[in-house]
C-alpha positions as a LaTeX table, in Angstrom:
\begin{tabular}{lrrr}
\hline
Residue & $x$ (\AA) & $y$ (\AA) & $z$ (\AA) \\
\hline
Met1 & 91.98 & 110.38 & 65.52 \\
Pro2 & 91.24 & 113.16 & 68.12 \\
Glu3 & 88.05 & 111.21 & 68.99 \\
Phe4 & 90.09 & 108.21 & 69.93 \\
Asp5 & 92.47 & 110.25 & 72.10 \\
Trp6 & 89.49 & 111.86 & 73.90 \\
Leu7 & 87.82 & 108.50 & 74.40 \\
Leu8 & 91.05 & 106.89 & 75.74 \\
Leu9 & 91.75 & 109.79 & 78.16 \\
Thr10 & 88.16 & 109.68 & 79.35 \\
Ala11 & 88.26 & 105.97 & 79.98 \\
Leu12 & 91.57 & 106.25 & 81.83 \\
Thr13 & 90.17 & 109.05 & 83.96 \\
Trp14 & 87.03 & 107.11 & 84.95 \\
Gly15 & 89.16 & 104.07 & 85.65 \\
Gly16 & 91.54 & 106.13 & 87.87 \\
Leu17 & 88.44 & 107.59 & 89.64 \\
Ala18 & 87.04 & 104.06 & 90.20 \\
Leu19 & 90.36 & 102.96 & 91.61 \\
Ala20 & 90.70 & 105.81 & 93.97 \\
Ala21 & 87.06 & 105.52 & 95.13 \\
Trp22 & 87.54 & 101.84 & 95.73 \\
Ala23 & 90.57 & 102.57 & 97.91 \\
Phe24 & 88.61 & 105.18 & 99.84 \\
Val25 & 85.63 & 102.96 & 100.50 \\
Asp26 & 87.91 & 100.08 & 101.48 \\
Ser27 & 89.63 & 102.33 & 103.97 \\
Leu28 & 86.24 & 103.28 & 105.43 \\
Ile29 & 85.08 & 99.66 & 106.10 \\
Arg30 & 88.28 & 98.40 & 107.68 \\
Pro31 & 88.49 & 98.52 & 111.53 \\
Ala32 & 90.76 & 101.13 & 112.90 \\
Gly33 & 92.69 & 98.70 & 115.13 \\
Ala34 & 93.77 & 96.65 & 112.06 \\
Phe35 & 95.78 & 99.48 & 110.74 \\
Val36 & 97.74 & 99.85 & 113.96 \\
Ala37 & 98.11 & 96.07 & 114.36 \\
Ala38 & 99.47 & 95.74 & 110.79 \\
Gly39 & 102.04 & 98.58 & 111.51 \\
Lys40 & 100.60 & 100.93 & 108.91 \\
Leu41 & 99.53 & 104.49 & 109.06 \\
Thr42 & 96.40 & 105.05 & 110.99 \\
Lys43 & 92.87 & 104.70 & 109.52 \\
Pro44 & 92.16 & 108.44 & 109.53 \\
Gly45 & 95.46 & 108.98 & 107.68 \\
Trp46 & 94.58 & 106.57 & 104.96 \\
Met47 & 91.02 & 107.80 & 104.73 \\
Ala48 & 92.39 & 111.35 & 104.18 \\
Ile49 & 94.99 & 110.16 & 101.60 \\
Thr50 & 92.52 & 108.12 & 99.55 \\
Gly51 & 89.69 & 110.64 & 99.94 \\
Leu52 & 91.96 & 113.37 & 98.76 \\
Ala53 & 93.12 & 111.20 & 95.81 \\
Thr54 & 89.53 & 110.57 & 94.81 \\
Ala55 & 88.67 & 114.25 & 94.96 \\
Ile56 & 91.76 & 115.23 & 92.92 \\
Val57 & 91.03 & 112.75 & 90.26 \\
Tyr58 & 87.33 & 113.84 & 90.12 \\
Leu59 & 88.01 & 117.53 & 90.11 \\
Phe60 & 91.17 & 117.86 & 88.00 \\
Gly61 & 91.37 & 114.57 & 86.07 \\
Leu62 & 93.95 & 111.96 & 85.78 \\
Met63 & 96.32 & 113.89 & 83.57 \\
Ser64 & 96.61 & 116.94 & 85.82 \\
Phe65 & 99.73 & 117.87 & 87.91 \\
Leu66 & 98.33 & 116.08 & 90.95 \\
Gly67 & 96.58 & 113.33 & 89.09 \\
Leu68 & 99.43 & 110.82 & 88.87 \\
Pro69 & 100.49 & 111.20 & 92.59 \\
Ala70 & 96.90 & 110.64 & 93.54 \\
Ile71 & 96.65 & 107.37 & 91.58 \\
Ile72 & 100.02 & 106.30 & 93.03 \\
Ala73 & 98.70 & 106.94 & 96.66 \\
Ala74 & 95.51 & 104.92 & 95.95 \\
Thr75 & 97.49 & 102.12 & 94.38 \\
Val76 & 99.86 & 102.04 & 97.32 \\
Tyr77 & 96.91 & 101.56 & 99.67 \\
Leu78 & 95.38 & 98.73 & 97.55 \\
Val79 & 98.64 & 96.87 & 96.94 \\
Asp80 & 100.36 & 97.32 & 100.28 \\
Val81 & 97.94 & 98.40 & 103.11 \\
Arg82 & 94.78 & 96.59 & 102.08 \\
Pro83 & 96.35 & 93.02 & 102.13 \\
Ala84 & 97.99 & 93.64 & 105.42 \\
Val85 & 94.76 & 95.02 & 107.07 \\
Arg86 & 92.53 & 92.48 & 105.42 \\
Gly87 & 94.68 & 89.53 & 106.60 \\
Leu88 & 93.92 & 90.34 & 110.25 \\
Arg89 & 91.04 & 88.66 & 111.98 \\
Arg90 & 88.13 & 90.55 & 113.41 \\
Gly91 & 86.93 & 90.03 & 117.00 \\
Asn92 & 87.85 & 86.95 & 119.00 \\
Ser93 & 90.09 & 84.40 & 117.43 \\
Trp94 & 88.92 & 81.30 & 119.21 \\
\hline
\end{tabular}
């Protein structure tokens, strides 16, 4: 049974790391003006939050003291900020 527990924890940690990295990369590719236009925190702010979340999960794991808040921060970006920023058009809107 300890092998199953270790396997489950490892899978959850890698999944959390993938989630946080996805949020960080997505915040990198979005234009800075879209964050302001959507009324969200600025692009550098979200890059710092999601980058820090990725580093925390990578260094300390998902089940650390800061692991859960890091995953919550990445999830907030993906659920709230990403749809608002992604919905805005780029460039001219002829």
